[in-house]
C-alpha positions in Angstrom: 111.5 111.8 90.2 113.8 112.5 93.2 115.0 115.7 91.5 111.3 116.9 91.1 110.6 116.2 94.5 113.7 118.1 95.7 112.6 121.1 93.6 109.1 121.0 95.0 110.4 121.0 98.6 112.7 124.0 97.7 109.4 125.8 96.5 110.7 126.0 93.0 107.8 124.2 91.4 104.4 122.8 92.4 104.5 119.1 92.0 101.2 117.2 91.4 100.4 113.5 90.7 97.8 112.5 88.2 95.4 109.6 88.5 92.1 108.4 86.9 89.5 106.0 87.9 85.8 105.4 87.4 82.7 104.4 89.3 80.0 102.4 87.7 76.6 101.1 88.6 77.4 97.7 86.8 78.2 95.1 89.4 81.5 93.3 89.4 82.0 90.0 91.1 85.4 88.4 90.2 84.5 85.2 92.2 81.9 83.8 94.5 81.1 80.8 97.0 78.4 78.5 96.4 77.4 74.9 97.6 77.6 72.0 95.1 74.6 72.0 92.7 73.5 75.6 93.8 72.9 78.1 91.0 74.4 81.5 91.7 74.0 84.5 89.4 74.1 88.3 89.7 71.6 90.2 87.6 73.3 92.8 85.6 72.6 95.4 83.1 74.6 98.2 81.4 74.5 101.0 83.8 76.0 104.6 84.3 79.7 105.0 84.5 81.4 108.2 85.7 85.2 108.6 84.9 87.4 110.7 87.4 90.5 112.5 86.8 92.6 114.3 89.3 95.9 116.0 90.2 97.0 115.5 93.7 99.7 117.1 95.8 101.6 116.1 99.0 100.0 119.3 100.6 96.6 117.5 100.3 95.3 119.8 97.4 93.3 118.3 94.8 92.2 119.4 91.2 89.6 117.0 89.7 87.3 116.7 86.8 84.8 114.1 85.9 83.3 112.8 82.6 80.8 110.3 81.2 83.1 109.8 78.3 86.5 108.4 78.3 89.4 110.1 79.8 91.8 110.6 76.8 95.0 112.6 76.2 92.9 115.4 74.8 90.7 115.4 77.8 93.8 115.7 80.1 95.4 118.4 77.9 92.0 120.3 78.1 91.9 120.1 81.8 95.5 121.2 82.1 94.9 124.3 79.9 91.7 125.1 82.1 93.9 124.9 85.1 96.6 127.2 83.7 94.0 129.8 82.9 93.0 129.9 86.6 96.5 130.8 87.8 97.4 134.4 88.5 99.1 136.1 85.4 102.5 136.4 87.2 102.6 132.7 87.8 101.7 131.9 84.1 104.4 134.4 82.8 106.9 133.0 85.3 106.3 129.4 84.2 107.2 130.2 80.6 110.6 131.5 81.6 111.8 128.8 83.7 114.3 126.2 82.4 113.5 122.5 82.8 116.0 121.0 85.1 116.8 118.1 82.5 117.6 120.1 79.5 116.8 123.0 77.2 112.9 122.3 77.2 110.8 125.1 78.6 109.0 123.9 81.6 105.7 125.6 80.6 103.5 123.0 82.6 105.8 122.6 85.6 105.0 125.8 87.2 101.4 126.0 86.0 99.9 123.3 88.3 98.6 125.5 90.9 96.7 124.2 94.1 93.1 124.8 95.1 
């Protein structure tokens, strides 16, 4: 990771960190307080759930996507492909030619994660 951070600071690649989360209209109460003998409840019903996925950079840039279905590997790959198509053509061509710093693998995705 330190090597990737160094390459990013040197301007040799655009480094992004991925994360996913969700928001839901279904209440969540892990614990509560009550007096002895007092009945406590929270009415709940299945509600709306929105899954959120994003790529974040130290430069405060963010790429995000939302879905009402699960965030799967296929979802992430699709979003990365969509991102790669938004980059200028010269950047896409350059990304295919870069060598991965840890071996012979092509770093096709390392240079494709542009910022907005």
